[in-house]
DOPA-151621 format. One record per residue (C-alpha): residue in three letters; chain; x, y, z. Coordinates in pm, whole numbers, padded with zeros to 5 digits. Layout:
+------+-----+--------+--------+--------+
| type | mol |     xx |     yy |     zz |
+------+-----+--------+--------+--------+
|  ALA |   A |      X |      Y |      Z |
...
+------+-----+--------+--------+--------+
This chain:
+------+-----+--------+--------+--------+
| type | mol |     xx |     yy |     zz |
+------+-----+--------+--------+--------+
|  UNK |   A |  11446 |  11403 |  09025 |
|  UNK |   A |  11073 |  11407 |  09095 |
|  UNK |   A |  10940 |  11227 |  09401 |
|  UNK |   A |  10570 |  11226 |  09479 |
|  UNK |   A |  10475 |  11251 |  09844 |
|  UNK |   A |  10117 |  11143 |  09908 |
|  UNK |   A |  09979 |  11285 |  10230 |
|  UNK |   A |  09627 |  11153 |  10282 |
|  UNK |   A |  09504 |  11131 |  10639 |
|  UNK |   A |  09177 |  11112 |  10825 |
|  UNK |   A |  09063 |  11180 |  11179 |
|  UNK |   A |  08927 |  10879 |  11361 |
|  UNK |   A |  08760 |  11072 |  11643 |
|  UNK |   A |  08761 |  11411 |  11812 |
|  UNK |   A |  09104 |  11515 |  11944 |
|  UNK |   A |  09279 |  11229 |  11768 |
|  UNK |   A |  09528 |  11273 |  11489 |
|  UNK |   A |  09418 |  10951 |  11323 |
|  UNK |   A |  09613 |  10760 |  11060 |
|  UNK |   A |  09875 |  10903 |  10828 |
|  UNK |   A |  10055 |  10771 |  10527 |
|  UNK |   A |  10376 |  10912 |  10384 |
|  UNK |   A |  10424 |  10729 |  10055 |
|  UNK |   A |  10753 |  10830 |  09896 |
|  UNK |   A |  10758 |  10531 |  09662 |
|  UNK |   A |  10955 |  10227 |  09777 |
|  UNK |   A |  11250 |  10431 |  09901 |
|  UNK |   A |  11046 |  10648 |  10137 |
|  UNK |   A |  11065 |  10411 |  10433 |
|  UNK |   A |  11442 |  10389 |  10405 |
|  UNK |   A |  11461 |  10769 |  10421 |
|  UNK |   A |  11283 |  10802 |  10755 |
|  UNK |   A |  11530 |  10928 |  11013 |
|  UNK |   A |  11284 |  10954 |  11302 |
|  UNK |   A |  10918 |  10991 |  11390 |
|  UNK |   A |  10755 |  11076 |  11719 |
|  UNK |   A |  10396 |  11126 |  11842 |
|  UNK |   A |  10403 |  11448 |  12046 |
|  UNK |   A |  10039 |  11449 |  12159 |
|  UNK |   A |  09693 |  11346 |  12041 |
|  UNK |   A |  09704 |  11647 |  11809 |
|  UNK |   A |  10066 |  11658 |  11692 |
|  UNK |   A |  10322 |  11415 |  11549 |
|  UNK |   A |  10651 |  11470 |  11368 |
|  UNK |   A |  10869 |  11287 |  11115 |
|  UNK |   A |  11209 |  11366 |  10965 |
|  UNK |   A |  11307 |  11243 |  10616 |
|  UNK |   A |  11662 |  11225 |  10485 |
|  UNK |   A |  11688 |  11420 |  10160 |
|  UNK |   A |  11923 |  11642 |  09961 |
|  UNK |   A |  12029 |  11916 |  09989 |
|  UNK |   A |  11848 |  11948 |  10326 |
|  UNK |   A |  11631 |  11720 |  10535 |
|  UNK |   A |  11250 |  11739 |  10550 |
|  UNK |   A |  11074 |  11792 |  10885 |
|  UNK |   A |  10704 |  11700 |  10865 |
|  UNK |   A |  10464 |  11810 |  11138 |
|  UNK |   A |  10120 |  11645 |  11121 |
|  UNK |   A |  09848 |  11826 |  11319 |
|  UNK |   A |  09480 |  11819 |  11412 |
|  UNK |   A |  09372 |  12168 |  11522 |
|  UNK |   A |  09081 |  12253 |  11756 |
|  UNK |   A |  08744 |  12319 |  11592 |
|  UNK |   A |  08613 |  12668 |  11523 |
|  UNK |   A |  08369 |  12647 |  11817 |
|  UNK |   A |  08639 |  12561 |  12073 |
|  UNK |   A |  08747 |  12823 |  12327 |
|  UNK |   A |  09017 |  13072 |  12230 |
|  UNK |   A |  09233 |  12950 |  12518 |
|  UNK |   A |  09244 |  12597 |  12376 |
|  UNK |   A |  09329 |  12727 |  12027 |
|  UNK |   A |  09607 |  12944 |  12166 |
|  UNK |   A |  09751 |  12655 |  12369 |
|  UNK |   A |  09750 |  12436 |  12059 |
|  UNK |   A |  09940 |  12682 |  11838 |
|  UNK |   A |  10181 |  12764 |  12120 |
|  UNK |   A |  10256 |  12392 |  12146 |
|  UNK |   A |  10311 |  12359 |  11770 |
|  UNK |   A |  10542 |  12664 |  11778 |
|  UNK |   A |  10737 |  12501 |  12059 |
|  UNK |   A |  10763 |  12166 |  11878 |
|  UNK |   A |  10901 |  12337 |  11567 |
|  UNK |   A |  11150 |  12536 |  11773 |
|  UNK |   A |  11271 |  12223 |  11955 |
|  UNK |   A |  11295 |  11988 |  11656 |
|  UNK |   A |  11379 |  12198 |  11350 |
|  UNK |   A |  11747 |  12177 |  11269 |
|  UNK |   A |  11941 |  12430 |  11064 |
|  UNK |   A |  11796 |  12502 |  10721 |
|  UNK |   A |  11587 |  12186 |  10680 |
|  UNK |   A |  11257 |  12219 |  10494 |
|  UNK |   A |  10953 |  12245 |  10720 |
|  UNK |   A |  10616 |  12098 |  10616 |
|  UNK |   A |  10312 |  12135 |  10843 |
|  UNK |   A |  10000 |  11955 |  10728 |
|  UNK |   A |  09669 |  11824 |  10851 |
|  UNK |   A |  09321 |  11926 |  10957 |
|  UNK |   A |  09345 |  12292 |  11061 |
|  UNK |   A |  08966 |  12323 |  11101 |
|  UNK |   A |  08989 |  12671 |  10953 |
|  UNK |   A |  08897 |  12849 |  10630 |
|  UNK |   A |  09164 |  13083 |  10494 |
|  UNK |   A |  08921 |  13211 |  10232 |
|  UNK |   A |  08935 |  13275 |  09860 |
|  UNK |   A |  09126 |  13604 |  09869 |
|  UNK |   A |  09497 |  13603 |  09791 |
|  UNK |   A |  09723 |  13737 |  10065 |
|  UNK |   A |  10082 |  13827 |  09975 |
|  UNK |   A |  10284 |  13511 |  09904 |
|  UNK |   A |  10119 |  13313 |  10185 |
|  UNK |   A |  09762 |  13239 |  10072 |
|  UNK |   A |  09686 |  13184 |  09704 |
|  UNK |   A |  09375 |  13280 |  09504 |
|  UNK |   A |  09224 |  12930 |  09510 |
|  UNK |   A |  09092 |  12907 |  09864 |
|  UNK |   A |  08726 |  12844 |  09941 |
|  UNK |   A |  08469 |  13067 |  10111 |
|  UNK |   A |  08526 |  13342 |  10365 |
|  UNK |   A |  08804 |  13341 |  10624 |
|  UNK |   A |  08699 |  13257 |  10980 |
|  UNK |   A |  08882 |  13284 |  11315 |
|  UNK |   A |  09063 |  12952 |  11273 |
|  UNK |   A |  09159 |  13052 |  10919 |
|  UNK |   A |  09312 |  13374 |  11051 |
|  UNK |   A |  09516 |  13168 |  11296 |
|  UNK |   A |  09642 |  12951 |  11009 |
|  UNK |   A |  09754 |  13262 |  10818 |
|  UNK |   A |  09930 |  13405 |  11124 |
|  UNK |   A |  10097 |  13068 |  11186 |
|  UNK |   A |  10222 |  13065 |  10825 |
|  UNK |   A |  10370 |  13412 |  10864 |
|  UNK |   A |  10548 |  13320 |  11189 |
|  UNK |   A |  10721 |  13025 |  11025 |
|  UNK |   A |  10759 |  13156 |  10668 |
|  UNK |   A |  10516 |  12899 |  10521 |
|  UNK |   A |  10263 |  12909 |  10238 |
|  UNK |   A |  09941 |  12709 |  10193 |
|  UNK |   A |  10027 |  12499 |  09886 |
|  UNK |   A |  09675 |  12383 |  09799 |
|  UNK |   A |  09553 |  12744 |  09765 |
|  UNK |   A |  09800 |  12816 |  09485 |
|  UNK |   A |  09702 |  12554 |  09226 |
|  UNK |   A |  09384 |  12592 |  09026 |
|  UNK |   A |  09137 |  12309 |  09003 |
|  UNK |   A |  08766 |  12308 |  08934 |
|  UNK |   A |  08555 |  12468 |  09207 |
|  UNK |   A |  08373 |  12144 |  09281 |
|  UNK |   A |  08704 |  11976 |  09372 |
|  UNK |   A |  08867 |  12240 |  09592 |
|  UNK |   A |  08701 |  12133 |  09918 |
|  UNK |   A |  08871 |  11900 |  10165 |
|  UNK |   A |  08575 |  11830 |  10395 |
|  UNK |   A |  08211 |  11736 |  10342 |
|  UNK |   A |  07939 |  11750 |  10609 |
|  UNK |   A |  07758 |  11424 |  10698 |
|  UNK |   A |  07451 |  11532 |  10497 |
|  UNK |   A |  07668 |  11626 |  10199 |
|  UNK |   A |  07531 |  11980 |  10182 |
|  UNK |   A |  07831 |  12173 |  10325 |
|  UNK |   A |  08175 |  12160 |  10167 |
|  UNK |   A |  08478 |  12345 |  10307 |
|  UNK |   A |  08851 |  12372 |  10258 |
|  UNK |   A |  08996 |  12324 |  10606 |
|  UNK |   A |  09292 |  12089 |  10540 |
|  UNK |   A |  09622 |  12230 |  10416 |
|  UNK |   A |  09979 |  12137 |  10338 |
|  UNK |   A |  10198 |  12428 |  10447 |
|  UNK |   A |  10553 |  12436 |  10310 |
|  UNK |   A |  10860 |  12652 |  10374 |
|  UNK |   A |  10853 |  12941 |  10125 |
|  UNK |   A |  11222 |  12889 |  10047 |
|  UNK |   A |  11123 |  12568 |  09868 |
|  UNK |   A |  10811 |  12689 |  09685 |
|  UNK |   A |  10975 |  12638 |  09344 |
|  UNK |   A |  10999 |  12269 |  09429 |
|  UNK |   A |  10622 |  12232 |  09467 |
|  UNK |   A |  10492 |  12100 |  09134 |
|  UNK |   A |  10126 |  12056 |  09231 |
|  UNK |   A |  09897 |  12051 |  09534 |
|  UNK |   A |  09531 |  11957 |  09519 |
|  UNK |   A |  09250 |  11787 |  09708 |
|  UNK |   A |  09126 |  11448 |  09589 |
|  UNK |   A |  08745 |  11435 |  09629 |
|  UNK |   A |  08594 |  11093 |  09583 |
|  UNK |   A |  08895 |  10911 |  09727 |
|  UNK |   A |  08798 |  10597 |  09915 |
|  UNK |   A |  08968 |  10667 |  10249 |
|  UNK |   A |  08677 |  10606 |  10488 |
|  UNK |   A |  08655 |  10968 |  10602 |
|  UNK |   A |  08456 |  11287 |  10557 |
|  UNK |   A |  08788 |  11452 |  10463 |
|  UNK |   A |  08947 |  11445 |  10119 |
|  UNK |   A |  09321 |  11375 |  10103 |
|  UNK |   A |  09549 |  11652 |  09979 |
|  UNK |   A |  09810 |  11534 |  09728 |
|  UNK |   A |  10134 |  11732 |  09694 |
|  UNK |   A |  10400 |  11670 |  09431 |
|  UNK |   A |  10742 |  11798 |  09536 |
|  UNK |   A |  11075 |  11807 |  09358 |
|  UNK |   A |  11303 |  11645 |  09612 |
|  UNK |   A |  11587 |  11396 |  09628 |
|  UNK |   A |  11544 |  11133 |  09896 |
|  UNK |   A |  11851 |  10971 |  10049 |
|  UNK |   A |  11886 |  10643 |  10233 |
|  UNK |   A |  11968 |  10671 |  10603 |
|  UNK |   A |  12306 |  10505 |  10653 |
|  UNK |   A |  12336 |  10289 |  10960 |
|  UNK |   A |  12664 |  10311 |  11143 |
|  UNK |   A |  12864 |  09988 |  11131 |
|  UNK |   A |  12949 |  09840 |  11467 |
|  UNK |   A |  13322 |  09809 |  11522 |
|  UNK |   A |  13443 |  09493 |  11692 |
|  UNK |   A |  13682 |  09576 |  11970 |
|  UNK |   A |  13915 |  09293 |  12066 |
|  UNK |   A |  14009 |  09254 |  12430 |
|  UNK |   A |  14368 |  09143 |  12379 |
|  UNK |   A |  14431 |  09153 |  12754 |
|  UNK |   A |  14246 |  08823 |  12777 |
|  UNK |   A |  14537 |  08658 |  12593 |
|  UNK |   A |  14748 |  08715 |  12901 |
|  UNK |   A |  14548 |  08442 |  13074 |
|  UNK |   A |  14712 |  08102 |  13004 |
|  UNK |   A |  14385 |  07908 |  12965 |
|  UNK |   A |  14240 |  08159 |  12718 |
|  UNK |   A |  14569 |  08183 |  12524 |
|  UNK |   A |  14581 |  07801 |  12499 |
|  UNK |   A |  14217 |  07782 |  12377 |
|  UNK |   A |  14286 |  08056 |  12123 |
|  UNK |   A |  14591 |  07871 |  11993 |
|  UNK |   A |  14395 |  07544 |  11956 |
|  UNK |   A |  14114 |  07715 |  11759 |
|  UNK |   A |  14360 |  07903 |  11541 |
|  UNK |   A |  14558 |  07587 |  11459 |
|  UNK |   A |  14233 |  07409 |  11372 |
|  UNK |   A |  14122 |  07684 |  11133 |
|  UNK |   A |  14464 |  07696 |  10966 |
|  UNK |   A |  14458 |  07318 |  10923 |
|  UNK |   A |  14110 |  07326 |  10767 |
|  UNK |   A |  14224 |  07588 |  10518 |
|  UNK |   A |  14551 |  07399 |  10446 |
|  UNK |   A |  14760 |  07692 |  10557 |
|  UNK |   A |  15107 |  07604 |  10692 |
+------+-----+--------+--------+--------+
């Protein structure tokens, strides 16, 4: 069954993740098992699906001009979050503004041939992060016209870069049907949303039913036993039960 997960997002201000939408049709909300903001740069969500669950990590990485120490602390924190929250064989998706260019050259099964520009330091960190967690940058593997590959536009409109990615567990790459940026989308941001179509099967999270536990010891008290008998007789009389 095909389910389309729309993952547009935009950054409201520096060092803020911003707003995210996870639109899995009408059933998506019922499939959310948990979500948690980890920091101003990281948040996580787990979706119930078959045959394994989906762990989504939304990030906002430091800019290219930031100090190496801050970049290293950020990726160490993301590594830690994944280690602490990933369960078993569930599918990992890491997406957001990585502020890095992975470049237009294909690299093994991690980076596809449809990147943009030349790789920079932040882009190299994205590639290394992918290799640590067995991920691939989905929106570098699907061809679209050159003028639509970018995910960010400078305020003056002269500079266009691909710095936003949806990274997915390589074990599930056959389930990725399409991944592309959507320039021209009206989302109030200088970033273009990245739309990924995945072949998944969402499941509704079942809520455990509360079991009523009767305290029969209360019937040993004469006043409670008498009240219980009166109420029972009344109900039996109303239902015409002898």
